Every structure is written in C-alpha cells, then in structure tokens.
DRENKE-798713 format. One record per residue (C-alpha): residue in three letters; x, y, z. Coordinates in steps of 0.2 Angstrom, whole numbers, padded with zeros to 4 digits, always signed. Example, Ala and Ser with C-alpha at 12.3 -4.5 7.8 and 13.67 -1.06 7.14 Angstrom:
BEGIN
ALA+0062-0022+0039/SER+0068-0005+0036/
//
This chain:
BEGIN
MET+0069-0239-0019/THR+0085-0227-0022/GLU+0095-0222-0008/ALA+0089-0203-0010/GLU+0069-0210-0008/ALA+0072-0220+0008/ARG+0081-0205+0016/LEU+0066-0195+0009/ALA+0054-0208+0015/ALA+0065-0207+0030/ALA+0061-0187+0033/GLU+0042-0190+0031/ALA+0043-0202+0045/ALA+0051-0190+0056/ALA+0038-0178+0051/ALA+0025-0188+0053/ALA+0032-0193+0072/GLY+0035-0174+0074/ASN+0051-0171+0073/ALA+0053-0156+0061/GLU+0070-0152+0064/GLY+0076-0169+0058/ALA+0064-0170+0046/VAL+0072-0158+0034/ALA+0090-0164+0040/LEU+0087-0182+0031/ALA+0076-0171+0017/ALA+0092-0161+0014/GLU+0104-0177+0013/ALA+0090-0184+0000/ILE+0093-0171-0011/ASP+0106-0168-0022/PRO+0106-0147-0026/ALA+0117-0152-0041/ILE+0107-0164-0048/LEU+0086-0160-0052/GLU+0078-0174-0050/PRO+0059-0168-0053/ALA+0048-0182-0045/LEU+0060-0181-0027/TRP+0063-0162-0027/LEU+0041-0158-0027/ARG+0042-0173-0015/ALA+0053-0163-0002/ALA+0044-0149-0007/LEU+0026-0154-0002/LEU+0036-0162+0013/HIS+0043-0145+0019/ALA+0026-0137+0013/THR+0017-0147+0026/LEU+0028-0143+0040/GLY+0027-0125+0037/ARG+0042-0119+0029/ALA+0037-0109+0013/ALA+0054-0102+0007/SER+0061-0120+0005/ALA+0045-0128-0003/VAL+0044-0113-0016/ALA+0063-0116-0017/LEU+0062-0135-0019/ALA+0044-0134-0033/GLY+0050-0120-0042/PRO+0065-0129-0054/PRO+0055-0146-0056/LEU+0040-0137-0062/ALA+0052-0125-0073/ALA+0058-0139-0080/GLY+0041-0146-0083/GLY+0037-0156-0069/ASP+0022-0166-0061/ALA+0010-0148-0060/ALA-0002-0157-0050/ALA+0011-0161-0037/GLY+0017-0142-0038/VAL-0004-0138-0035/ARG-0002-0150-0019/VAL+0012-0141-0012/ALA+0002-0123-0017/GLY-0011-0131-0009/HIS-0003-0135+0007/LEU+0006-0117+0008/HIS-0009-0107+0005/VAL-0021-0115+0019/THR-0007-0112+0034/GLY-0007-0094+0026/ALA+0007-0092+0016/GLY-0001-0087-0002/LYS+0010-0075-0007/ALA+0021-0092-0009/ALA+0006-0101-0015/THR+0004-0089-0028/ALA+0023-0089-0035/LEU+0020-0109-0038/LEU+0003-0108-0046/LEU+0010-0095-0058/ARG+0021-0109-0064/CYS+0010-0121-0063/TRP-0007-0119-0066/ARG-0009-0120-0083/GLY-0003-0140-0083/CYS-0017-0145-0071/PRO-0030-0131-0075/ALA-0046-0142-0066/ARG-0059-0131-0057/ALA-0051-0134-0040/THR-0034-0125-0047/ILE-0041-0114-0053/GLY-0049-0108-0037/LEU-0034-0110-0027/PHE-0025-0098-0040/LEU-0039-0085-0036/ALA-0041-0088-0019/ALA-0021-0086-0015/GLY-0016-0074-0031/LEU-0030-0060-0027/PRO-0023-0055-0011/SER-0005-0057-0018/TYR-0010-0045-0031/ARG-0018-0033-0019/ARG-0004-0033-0005/GLY+0009-0029-0022/LEU+0000-0015-0026/GLN+0011-0003-0015/ASP+0027-0007-0024/GLY+0017-0008-0044/ALA+0005-0019-0050/ASP+0011-0035-0054/THR+0008-0035-0073/HIS+0010-0055-0078/LEU+0001-0060-0062/LEU-0015-0049-0066/GLU-0016-0057-0084/GLU-0011-0076-0077/LEU-0027-0075-0065/ALA-0037-0067-0079/ALA-0033-0082-0089/ALA-0039-0094-0077/ALA-0053-0085-0073/GLY-0059-0085-0093/MET-0057-0105-0094/ASP-0067-0108-0080/PRO-0079-0092-0071/ALA-0089-0105-0062/ALA-0072-0110-0052/ALA-0069-0095-0038/PRO-0084-0088-0028/GLU-0094-0074-0036/GLY-0086-0062-0027/ASP-0070-0067-0031/ILE-0073-0064-0049/VAL-0079-0050-0047/GLU-0067-0043-0037/LEU-0053-0048-0052/ALA-0065-0037-0063/ARG-0062-0022-0050/LEU-0044-0026-0052/LEU-0044-0026-0072/GLU-0054-0009-0072/ASP-0041-0001-0061/ALA-0028-0009-0071/GLY-0036-0001-0086/ARG-0037-0018-0095/ASP-0051-0016-0103/ASP-0044-0030-0114/LEU-0044-0045-0102/LEU-0060-0039-0094/ALA-0067-0038-0111/ALA-0062-0056-0113/LEU-0067-0061-0094/GLY-0083-0055-0100/ALA-0086-0065-0116/ALA-0078-0081-0108/ILE-0093-0079-0094/LEU-0106-0077-0106/ALA-0100-0091-0117/GLN-0101-0104-0104/GLY-0121-0098-0100/HIS-0117-0089-0084/ARG-0126-0074-0087/ALA-0130-0070-0069/LEU-0113-0067-0066/ALA-0112-0058-0082/GLU-0124-0044-0074/ARG-0116-0044-0058/LEU-0100-0037-0067/THR-0110-0023-0074/ARG-0121-0019-0060/PRO-0110-0020-0045/GLY-0121-0009-0033/LEU-0138-0003-0028/ALA-0136+0012-0037/VAL-0135+0005-0054/VAL-0149-0002-0053/GLN-0158+0013-0048/SER-0149+0024-0060/LEU-0152+0012-0075/PRO-0168+0021-0083/GLY-0158+0038-0081/LEU-0139+0030-0089/ALA-0152+0023-0102/LEU-0159+0040-0107/LEU-0141+0050-0105/ALA-0134+0038-0117/THR-0144+0041-0131/GLN-0147+0060-0128/GLY-0162+0061-0118/GLY-0155+0073-0107/ALA-0172+0080-0101/ARG-0179+0063-0097/ALA-0163+0059-0089/GLY-0165+0071-0076/ILE-0184+0063-0072/ALA-0177+0046-0070/PHE-0163+0053-0062/ALA-0172+0066-0048/ALA-0184+0051-0049/ALA-0172+0038-0042/GLN-0163+0050-0031/ALA-0181+0052-0021/GLY-0185+0035-0020/LEU-0168+0032-0014/PRO-0163+0046-0005/VAL-0147+0038+0004/ASP-0140+0034-0014/PRO-0124+0044-0017/SER-0125+0038-0035/ALA-0141+0044-0039/ARG-0139+0060-0031/PHE-0125+0066-0040/ASN-0133+0061-0057/ALA-0148+0073-0050/GLY-0137+0086-0044/TYR-0128+0088-0063/ALA-0146+0085-0072/ALA-0151+0100-0060/LEU-0136+0111-0066/ALA-0140+0104-0083/ALA-0155+0110-0082/GLY-0150+0128-0075/ASP-0155+0124-0059/ALA-0140+0132-0048/GLN-0150+0131-0032/GLY-0155+0114-0034/ALA-0138+0106-0039/ARG-0131+0116-0026/ASP-0144+0107-0012/LEU-0139+0089-0019/LEU-0122+0090-0024/GLY-0119+0101-0008/GLY-0127+0084+0001/LEU-0115+0069-0004/PRO-0107+0062+0006/ALA-0087+0054+0006/THR-0089+0036-0003/GLY-0078+0024-0015/THR-0081+0015-0029/ARG-0097+0001-0024/LEU-0110+0015-0018/LEU-0103+0027-0035/ALA-0107+0013-0047/GLY-0121+0022-0057/ALA-0115+0041-0057/ALA-0113+0046-0075/TRP-0100+0059-0080/PRO-0109+0076-0082/ARG-0116+0080-0099/PHE-0122+0097-0104/GLY-0132+0096-0119/GLU-0127+0084-0133/LEU-0108+0084-0126/PRO-0098+0077-0110/TRP-0093+0089-0096/PRO-0079+0098-0102/PHE-0083+0100-0121/ALA-0099+0110-0115/ALA-0104+0121-0099/PRO-0119+0122-0092/PRO-0131+0132-0098/ASP-0132+0151-0094/ALA-0145+0152-0083/ALA-0135+0138-0071/ARG-0122+0150-0074/ARG-0131+0166-0067/GLY-0136+0154-0051/LEU-0119+0154-0048/GLU-0114+0174-0049/SER-0128+0175-0037/LEU-0119+0169-0024/LEU-0107+0182-0023/PRO-0109+0194-0009/PRO-0116+0212-0013/GLY-0104+0224-0018/ALA-0089+0212-0017/ARG-0081+0208-0033/TRP-0073+0191-0041/PRO-0057+0188-0035/ARG-0044+0185-0048/ILE-0039+0169-0050/ARG-0021+0161-0056/LEU-0022+0141-0061/VAL-0004+0136-0069/THR-0003+0117-0076/PRO+0012+0110-0078/CYS+0015+0098-0091/LEU+0030+0086-0101/ASN+0022+0075-0113/PRO+0007+0075-0104/GLY-0003+0064-0116/PRO-0021+0065-0121/TRP-0028+0072-0107/LEU-0020+0091-0107/GLU-0036+0097-0119/GLU-0048+0092-0106/THR-0039+0102-0094/ILE-0038+0117-0102/LEU-0057+0116-0108/SER-0065+0112-0090/VAL-0054+0129-0084/ALA-0061+0139-0100/ALA-0080+0129-0099/GLN-0082+0137-0081/GLY-0089+0157-0088/TYR-0078+0162-0072/PRO-0075+0183-0077/ALA-0057+0182-0068/VAL-0048+0168-0072/GLU-0029+0169-0080/HIS-0024+0150-0084/VAL-0006+0146-0087/VAL+0000+0133-0095/VAL+0020+0127-0091/ASP+0027+0115-0103/GLY+0045+0108-0100/GLY+0047+0104-0119/SER+0034+0090-0122/THR+0039+0082-0137/ASP+0021+0072-0138/GLY+0010+0085-0147/THR+0007+0096-0135/ALA+0014+0113-0144/ALA+0000+0107-0156/VAL-0013+0108-0140/LEU-0007+0121-0133/ALA-0007+0131-0153/ARG-0025+0127-0155/HIS-0032+0134-0140/ARG-0018+0146-0135/ASP-0035+0163-0136/ARG-0040+0151-0120/LEU-0024+0156-0110/HIS-0017+0167-0101/ALA+0000+0162-0106/VAL+0011+0146-0112/ILE+0030+0145-0104/VAL+0040+0132-0115/GLY+0055+0126-0106/ARG+0065+0115-0100/ASP+0063+0113-0078/GLY+0067+0103-0063/GLY+0052+0096-0061/PRO+0032+0100-0057/ALA+0035+0112-0042/GLU+0048+0123-0053/ALA+0035+0123-0068/ILE+0024+0130-0056/ALA+0035+0142-0047/LYS+0036+0149-0064/GLY+0018+0151-0069/PHE+0014+0161-0052/ALA+0030+0172-0056/GLY+0026+0190-0055/SER+0006+0187-0053/ASP-0003+0200-0042/ALA-0019+0187-0043/ASP-0029+0186-0028/LEU-0030+0167-0025/LEU-0018+0155-0033/GLY-0016+0138-0036/TRP-0012+0121-0050/ILE-0020+0110-0058/ASN-0011+0095-0068/ALA-0012+0091-0086/ASP-0023+0074-0080/ASP-0036+0082-0068/LEU-0048+0093-0072/LEU-0062+0108-0064/ALA-0079+0101-0060/PRO-0093+0113-0067/GLY-0096+0126-0057/ALA-0080+0125-0048/LEU-0073+0143-0050/HIS-0090+0150-0046/ARG-0091+0142-0030/LEU-0072+0146-0022/GLY-0073+0164-0028/ALA-0089+0166-0021/ALA-0083+0158-0005/TYR-0066+0167-0004/ALA-0075+0181-0006/ALA-0086+0179+0009/ALA-0074+0175+0020/GLY-0064+0190+0017/ASN-0050+0184+0027/ALA-0046+0167+0022/ASP-0030+0161+0017/LEU-0034+0144+0010/VAL-0051+0141+0001/HIS-0058+0121-0005/GLY-0068+0108-0010/TRP-0069+0092-0015/SER-0062+0080-0026/VAL-0070+0066-0037/ALA-0058+0051-0041/HIS-0060+0044-0060/ARG-0055+0032-0069/ALA-0057+0037-0088/ARG-0073+0045-0083/ARG-0080+0030-0070/ILE-0081+0040-0054/THR-0074+0032-0040/GLY-0074+0040-0026/ILE-0079+0058-0017/GLN-0063+0063-0005/GLN-0070+0078+0007/PRO-0056+0085+0013/LEU-0056+0090+0032/ALA-0073+0084+0034/ASP-0073+0088+0054/GLY-0070+0107+0049/PRO-0054+0117+0049/GLU-0049+0114+0065/ASP-0041+0097+0060/PHE-0028+0106+0047/THR-0015+0103+0060/VAL+0004+0100+0060/GLU-0001+0084+0068/GLY-0014+0080+0058/LEU-0005+0081+0042/ALA+0010+0070+0048/ASP-0002+0056+0053/ILE+0001+0051+0037/PHE-0004+0031+0036/GLY-0020+0037+0047/ARG-0028+0053+0043/TRP-0019+0057+0028/GLY-0021+0041+0021/GLU-0040+0041+0025/GLY-0044+0056+0013/ARG-0046+0069+0026/PHE-0035+0083+0019/PHE-0033+0090+0002/LEU-0028+0078-0015/GLN-0023+0095-0022/PRO-0033+0102-0036/GLU-0047+0106-0025/VAL-0038+0121-0015/LEU-0033+0138-0018/VAL-0020+0150-0009/ALA-0022+0167-0006/ARG-0007+0174-0014/ARG-0004+0186+0001/PHE-0004+0169+0012/TRP+0006+0160-0001/GLU+0020+0176+0000/GLN+0019+0174+0019/LEU+0022+0156+0015/GLY+0039+0161+0006/GLY+0033+0162-0009/ARG+0041+0143-0014/LEU+0035+0127-0017/ASP+0052+0113-0014/THR+0058+0110-0029/GLY+0068+0094-0024/LEU+0054+0084-0020/SER+0047+0075-0035/ALA+0030+0071-0029/VAL+0024+0078-0013/PHE+0029+0097-0013/ASP+0009+0100-0011/TYR+0010+0089+0006/GLU+0027+0100+0012/LEU+0016+0116+0006/TRP+0001+0112+0018/LEU+0013+0108+0035/ARG+0020+0126+0031/ALA+0002+0132+0028/ALA-0004+0122+0044/ARG+0011+0127+0056/ALA+0006+0146+0050/GLY-0012+0144+0055/ALA-0021+0143+0042/ARG-0037+0153+0039/ILE-0049+0142+0029/ALA-0065+0143+0017/GLN-0073+0127+0015/VAL-0087+0124+0000/PRO-0096+0109+0001/TRP-0095+0106-0019/PRO-0087+0096-0030/VAL-0074+0106-0037/ALA-0061+0094-0048/PHE-0063+0077-0055/TYR-0046+0068-0051/ARG-0040+0056-0065/VAL-0034+0040-0057/HIS-0024+0031-0069/ALA-0008+0019-0069/ALA+0005+0033-0078/GLN+0005+0047-0064/ARG+0017+0053-0051/SER+0008+0047-0037/GLY+0005+0029-0044/LEU+0021+0023-0037/ARG+0014+0021-0020/ALA+0031+0016-0010/ALA+0042+0027-0017/LEU+0030+0043-0014/ALA+0026+0036+0006/ALA+0044+0037+0008/GLU+0046+0054-0001/GLN+0031+0059+0011/VAL+0037+0053+0028/ALA+0057+0062+0024/VAL+0047+0078+0021/ARG+0037+0074+0038/ASP+0051+0071+0049/ARG+0055+0089+0045/PHE+0040+0095+0055/ALA+0034+0082+0065/ALA+0038+0066+0075/PRO+0022+0056+0078/ALA+0023+0049+0095/PRO+0011+0042+0108/PRO+0005+0057+0120/SER+0013+0056+0138/SER-0004+0047+0144/ARG-0004+0034+0132/ARG+0018+0032+0135/ALA+0014+0029+0153/GLU+0001+0018+0151/ILE+0014+0006+0139/ALA+0025+0008+0153/ALA+0014+0002+0166/ARG+0009-0012+0157/LEU+0025-0018+0155/ARG+0033-0013+0171/PRO+0026-0026+0179/ALA+0027-0038+0164/LEU+0044-0037+0165/ARG+0045-0040+0185/PRO+0031-0051+0192/SER+0032-0055+0208/GLY+0039-0072+0214/ARG+0043-0079+0198/PRO+0052-0077+0178/ALA+0045-0065+0166/ARG+0035-0075+0152/LEU+0041-0069+0134/LEU+0030-0079+0123/LEU+0039-0075+0105/ILE+0027-0078+0091/ASP+0036-0083+0075/PRO+0024-0090+0061/ARG+0040-0095+0051/GLY+0049-0103+0065/ALA+0050-0118+0057/GLU+0062-0111+0044/THR+0071-0098+0056/MET+0074-0105+0071/SER+0083-0122+0075/ARG+0079-0131+0089/MET+0098-0127+0099/ALA+0096-0109+0094/ILE+0078-0109+0105/ALA+0088-0119+0119/GLU+0105-0106+0118/ALA+0092-0092+0118/ARG+0082-0098+0132/ASP+0097-0099+0145/ALA+0104-0083+0139/LEU+0088-0077+0146/ALA+0084-0087+0160/ALA+0100-0078+0165/ARG+0091-0061+0166/ARG+0074-0072+0175/VAL+0065-0070+0160/ALA+0057-0088+0152/LEU+0057-0091+0135/GLU+0043-0099+0125/VAL+0042-0101+0107/ARG+0025-0105+0095/PRO+0022-0103+0076/ARG+0005-0093+0082/ALA-0003-0088+0097/PRO-0014-0099+0107/ALA-0032-0097+0107/ALA-0036-0097+0124/GLY-0026-0096+0142/VAL-0011-0086+0137/GLU+0001-0090+0148/ALA+0011-0076+0145/ASP+0016-0058+0153/MET+0024-0051+0135/VAL+0021-0057+0120/LEU+0035-0053+0104/ARG+0030-0058+0087/LEU+0041-0057+0072/LEU+0030-0049+0058/GLY+0029-0049+0040/ALA+0022-0035+0029/HIS+0005-0040+0028/ASP+0003-0052+0042/GLY-0012-0040+0049/MET-0016-0036+0065/ASP-0031-0048+0070/TRP-0020-0058+0081/VAL-0018-0042+0093/PRO-0039-0041+0098/ALA-0039-0061+0097/LEU-0025-0061+0112/ARG-0035-0048+0122/ALA-0050-0058+0119/ALA-0041-0074+0128/GLY-0036-0063+0142/PHE-0019-0056+0138/ALA-0019-0039+0148/GLY+0001-0040+0144/PRO+0010-0029+0133/THR+0010-0033+0114/ILE+0028-0031+0105/GLY+0028-0032+0085/TRP+0046-0033+0076/PHE+0044-0028+0059/LEU+0054-0038+0050/GLU+0049-0032+0032/ASP+0048-0015+0036/HIS+0053-0009+0020/LEU+0036-0017+0009/ASP+0021-0008+0011/ALA+0023+0005+0023/ALA+0003+0007+0023/SER+0001-0011+0030/ASN+0016-0010+0042/ALA+0010+0005+0048/ALA-0008-0002+0051/MET-0002-0016+0061/ALA+0011-0002+0072/ARG-0007+0007+0078/ALA-0013-0010+0084/LEU+0001-0014+0095/ASP+0011-0007+0112/ILE+0028-0009+0108/VAL+0036-0009+0089/VAL+0054-0015+0085/PRO+0060-0009+0067/ALA+0072-0019+0058/ARG+0080-0005+0047/ALA+0085+0011+0053/ALA+0081+0021+0038/ARG+0060+0013+0039/ARG+0058+0020+0055/GLY+0048+0035+0052/ALA+0037+0025+0041/LEU+0030+0016+0057/LEU+0028+0032+0069/GLN+0012+0035+0072/GLN+0003+0041+0090/SER-0002+0025+0096/ALA+0013+0013+0101/ILE+0030+0017+0105/VAL+0044+0014+0092/THR+0060+0008+0099/GLU+0076+0011+0089/ALA+0080+0000+0075/ILE+0085-0017+0081/ALA+0092-0029+0066/PRO+0083-0045+0068/PRO+0087-0062+0076/CYS+0094-0076+0065/GLY+0091-0091+0074/LEU+0097-0106+0059/VAL+0111-0109+0071/SER+0114-0106+0088/ALA+0131-0097+0094/ALA+0141-0115+0096/GLU+0136-0121+0081/ALA+0144-0106+0073/ARG+0159-0107+0083/MET+0164-0124+0079/ALA+0161-0120+0059/PHE+0172-0107+0060/ALA+0187-0113+0070/ALA+0184-0131+0059/ALA+0196-0131+0041/PRO+0187-0123+0026/ILE+0183-0136+0013/ALA+0187-0135-0001/ASP+0175-0139-0012/GLY+0155-0149-0012/PRO+0136-0146-0016/PRO+0131-0128-0016/VAL+0119-0123-0002/ALA+0103-0122-0006/ALA+0087-0114+0002/TRP+0079-0129+0011/GLN+0095-0136+0019/PRO+0095-0133+0038/GLY+0108-0118+0045/PRO+0123-0128+0051/MET+0125-0137+0033/ARG+0122-0120+0024/LEU+0133-0112+0036/GLY+0146-0127+0033/ALA+0143-0124+0013/ALA+0149-0104+0017/ARG+0164-0110+0025/ARG+0169-0118+0007/GLY+0176-0100+0004/ASP+0184-0084+0009/GLY+0178-0072-0004/PRO+0161-0060-0006/MET+0145-0073-0003/THR+0130-0070-0011/ALA+0114-0067+0003/ASP+0095-0066-0002/ASP+0089-0064+0013/GLY+0093-0058+0030/GLY+0099-0075+0038/ALA+0110-0079+0023/ALA+0120-0062+0026/VAL+0121-0069+0044/LEU+0129-0084+0037/ALA+0139-0077+0026/LEU+0146-0067+0042/LEU+0147-0083+0053/ALA+0158-0089+0039/GLY+0170-0075+0040/ARG+0164-0068+0024/GLU+0157-0050+0015/PRO+0140-0055+0012/VAL+0133-0046-0006/ALA+0114-0043-0005/ALA+0102-0030-0011/PRO+0100-0015-0001/ASP+0085-0020+0011/VAL+0097-0033+0016/VAL+0112-0024+0018/ALA+0100-0012+0028/LEU+0097-0025+0042/LEU+0117-0026+0045/PRO+0126-0014+0056/ALA+0133+0000+0046/ALA+0152-0003+0051/LYS+0155-0020+0041/PRO+0172-0025+0047/GLU+0185-0030+0035/ASP+0194-0048+0043/GLY+0185-0065+0045/ALA+0185-0064+0064/ALA+0177-0047+0063/ARG+0164-0053+0053/HIS+0161-0071+0064/ALA+0159-0060+0078/LEU+0146-0048+0070/GLY+0137-0061+0065/LEU+0138-0070+0082/SER+0129-0053+0088/LEU+0114-0056+0075/LEU+0110-0072+0081/LEU+0094-0077+0092/ALA+0101-0077+0109/PRO+0110-0059+0109/ARG+0097-0049+0097/LEU+0082-0055+0111/LEU+0092-0050+0125/LEU+0096-0034+0118/LEU+0077-0034+0114/ILE+0077-0035+0133/ASP+0087-0019+0136/ARG+0078-0007+0125/LEU+0061-0014+0134/GLU+0070-0010+0152/ALA+0073+0006+0145/ILE+0054+0010+0141/ALA+0048+0003+0156/ALA+0060+0014+0169/ALA+0057+0029+0156/GLY+0037+0029+0161/
//
C-alpha cells in the first residue's frame, strides 16, 4: 500500500467514525492535484459523495473519467450523489461515464437524474447534448427506466423539435419488443383513445365521417377537451357556426395531456389556413353583428425579419377570415431568406408592405400602425396564425360592447400543429386586469391569466390615449409594458369565448430564452409596481418574528439548514458563529436537513439553491414548527420562476444579489435588501493567521475538494488577481489579499466597492464569513420585527 493509499484508507476510516472534517483533510493529503491517479481520485470522489460533498465529488471524479478511468466507479459516485439529492452533480458525472458502463441500472439512474436536470435547465436554454445522451441511453435499453420516464423523455424530445431522436427511440422500443410502451408513446392521454376513429377518418379525407366520429366522442365523454375541440371545428367545417360556438366556447383552459387527441382544423381537403370554413359558417359568424352596427375596421401588423417558413401561413390565416374590413400590413426589416418572394406572391392579400431596417419588432409595429384610422389595432407575429372565425368574433364583440378599450379571445398553443394548450386570459373576469395582477409575474402571469398577445385587439382611440407607442427599447416584453399602461388607465375589456389565435411554440422564438425574458419583464414591472405583502401579512410575519427573536427566559434558537453544509462550513467557522450569536442571545444549530419531527427552534433559516423546492416548509409546519421561515437565496441568478415559487412559501426572503431582488418580490413573503451569503469555508481566526503568515513562493495547485484552510493557504501563494469560480473561492481570494477574477454572477455576490490594497481586501473577506453574515441577518430581522 502506497503512502497515498494509506492516507485515503485513514480518511475512509475517519468518515466511518463520523469525523467528516478529518476525513476530508486526510483525503486532500492523499491526492496530489498535479498528478492524476485515476483509481485513487475516483475512490476519493466516492468518499466525498458519501459525505454529501457534491461539488468536490464531481471535481475529483471528472478528470479521471475524462481520461478513461473506471466508468463503473464513476457510476457508483453518481449513484451516491443522486440518492442524496444532488441530481445535477450526478448527471454531470453520468454524462461522462454511462457509455463506459451501459448496464440497465446505469441507464435507469441516468434517466432518473438527467430528466429533472434537463427540465430545470430549460429556463436558461435547453442542454442539447444532455437530451441527446438521454435519448441514446434510453434507446439502448428502454426497459431500464420506468415507463413514465420514457414517456417524459419522448415529450421533451418532441418539445425540443428533435423528431429524429424521437423516431430513433420509437424504433429501438419496437425493435426490442416493447410494443405496449410504443403504443403508450402514441397515446399519451385518454383523449387520443376517444378520438382515434375521427383522427383516422380525418387523415384519409373523410371529413363528414370524421365530424360524426368527433361528435360521438364528445357525446360519449363530454368533459374531454380534445373531443370538444375536434367536434367544434368539425361543426364549423360543416357550416354550423352556432354548434361551433357552443362547443368551442365550452372549452376549458388546459394543457398537453388532455389535448393529446386534438386535431388541427381542416376544411374540405386542406388544413387551416390553406382552406377556409364554408360560406354557411361565414354567414353564421356574420349574424353575430348587432342589428344596425357596422363591422369595425381592424388593422393587423406583422413585423418580421427572416421569418423562415411560417410567414405565408400567417398571411393566409388573415386572408382566410373572410372579414370585410381588415387591413393586414407586413413590416419587413430587410429579410434575406426569401421573404420578398412570399410577399410578392401574396401582395394582393395585403393592405401594405413596408420594407426597411428598424430597431426591432416594437418599432416595426409602430410603423405599421402609423397613420391608421382603423377602429381596432393589433399585431400578429410571423410565426403565429389567426384561428378560423377570429376577426368576426372579435369585431362583433367590439360592436356590441360599444365602449371597449380591449377585446380579446383565447390562444391555442401548438408545436408544429400539435395542440399543446388552451390559454384563456382573464378567466375570472376583466376585473383581474390590474397593475397588481399583471405585476405578479411568476404567479398570476406565469399561470397564464393574461394575454399571450395575438388574441387581443386595442381600440385605436385607447391606443392614442396610452400615447400611441410601444417601448422600442424592449426586445421581447413591449406588449407586457403596454398592458401595464392599459391596466393603469382602467381599460374596459370585452371578452370572447372563442379560440382567436394559434400561438406557435418553437425553439427560435424570442420568448424562448426564458431567463432573459424574465429579467426584462421584471425590469419593466418595477417601473409600475413593486409587489409586497399586504399590511396584514407583514403584521403577521412581524408578530411571528418578535417572540422568535426574544423568547421569554432563554436565548432565541436559530436553526440553520444547509444541505451543502458539508462543503461550505467548517467546524471552526460554526463554533465562531455560535460564539458571536451567543453574545446576541441567539443559540445557533446547523443541520444539513430539517428534522422530521420535534423541531426545537424559534426561527428556521435555510440556504437555498435554485431548485431546492418548497416541500420542506409544509413539512416543518406539519412537525409543529410555528416560527418564521427564512430563505437565503444563494442562486437567485438562476431559474427565476423556481426561485419565485420558493419565495411564496416563506415568511422572509433574503436575496444574495441586489440585481436579482426584484425577481423575488411577491405578495407572500417580506424580501430584505440583498445580503451577500455567508462563506463558512474558514473561520476568521484561520483567515487572520493565514494572512499574517509570509506568503509561500510555490506549492501544489489549489483544488476544489481541499478543506478551506488548505485552499486559503494555496491562495496566499501569490498576490495578483486570482480566478474564482464560485462565491467561496471569491471570498478566499479576498482573505488572501488578492483580487478575485470571476464570472458576473459571482462578482455580484461581492460589495460594489472593491478595495485596491491587500489589507483592505482581507478585511472585506472577513466581513463575508459565517459569523458576521449571520449577525447582519439578525440585524435585518430585528428591523422587520420592529417595523411591525
């Protein structure tokens, strides 16, 4: 046994004896960061995984796996990470090693860890490589995972537009004899079974027979949205506008699963918009105009720049309305993809074509509206379509209302004509259209209670009242800014229970980058409103907080839950924080997870990652905890929707980055000013000792798996800028007197003023350690309690 192996064996013995900190120190001595020994590194990675040190385990296992190390050992490390809740870390390792050990258990583990990781990353853009690897793994052995995982993978492949991968997966499933699974992929919902005869007839041009089949399906299962959707459009195709109104008007807001059997509308031999409803249907829609009224003139603008294959369908969907008073204007910013030929081919269907460079879609829409005296204005993007009957329904509703400022219907979401959802804005009535409601971005807005945009028209007089403009400085949410102005002005709204637009969901659309969209939307929201709990809720939180901070006859008990505490907090740092808080009559306890029962605490503070979820809060309440719940959002720069959902479950929210505070504002929890999170890698005493010692000229490189004091000692081997890949490393750089060089999201964790000399940087680093951060938080909590 080599000396390194002996040290690692001692580390394993220390871990078995419950001495995690000693185990980590011994393992760090066994591993030379400059010499890659794959078997030793993977063994150390397994030790770190069993100790709950996910980032360290990945840092240790990654290099040997990349160098062709034992894949089975990598799978064992990933398995430990997965069962301890570190799914993202497990996925990172499995991406590197599953092909080297493609056993059934490995594939099942990869799908179990990888599918949630992929879904969680969608806010910041799809991880194409991960999706491809998951599909390849599932194709090797479809029976390795539960059927539900395979069905979910198929859905994600379809949503990503990867029909090639989905087809390959289906072929593999059939080739390996899993016919029942293949059938489940093609029939993901009850609605498909009910609609199968009609769908088959529709596909073979049996329109009338399909209508009968759809009507029978709807009669047999009247609550089935797919059957109602199909029966409604079959009625319209048969010329029965009233029947279509009854059926389509009764659709619920719903999603993909219950619309799995919904068929794209067809009229005669062709699909919409290449064919229109028959004259009888048009006459039925025209009968909706109130006696003596005229059809309001509607101007629709389509902004575009290299719109690809969809512009023609957009133009046809407006022309096929058969509406007598529509002006369709296309504003092209200078496309080079064949758009000019499309516009030339359909020039007789368009009111005007404007070609020339512009500053984006908002400016293009303003160009299209300029000089119009139409009664109603709206825009429809070059990847969306109007639905059959849309303009007649909207125009008749506006004429009947008399004084409406906005008139709207519903949007039907689809991916390549696969119906995926029905969104019904303001389903509870126009009174929900308020600045307060619109400001709830990750609540009411995220739930689909407001407009997607193509289903709403604005009265021109109201448009002019609002300033006759869109905010051209916005790239994607200029419509949201307009709705906020409309709500502030008290818009009067006419509603139409009818699908008005088909909203195309695809990877290239502007709103596909959800993280960037959320940031822009929050910035716009902040111009109009800053969501906050009502006074009654603030008083409730303060009343819960006051006795928690000042219990009678004893110190307050603060339970700090840190699921990553094994990596982020040393025993000396915790002891130092306990002493500092004891002077403020606060007793600190630190745990990696909440106790299942018997919570002996007055306040519970949890350090939160972006996808930690909110189940722990109701679990605490069920265990009898009645004090305030506090969340410190370490990853508030990631997945704003997930963070906002967690914030709504808390009493007090502590942002880590000032620029991200706005995304956490809501009406349930009090949000403090941002406080940089605590670094528990070292204590202040250890930091001062390291800074006082003379710097070492050379030595082995610093590694992420080393204990904090070792990493700080390595940081002292220089005085220039130091790369820092996370908040802990940035604090260690400051403690060493060096300037941290880091990504913007890491830099945002540090105070804006960056000292230029080493001593001042060291002092700043000291202020970011566990004890002073917790003391600062206690000060903020005291202020909230006092404010009442």
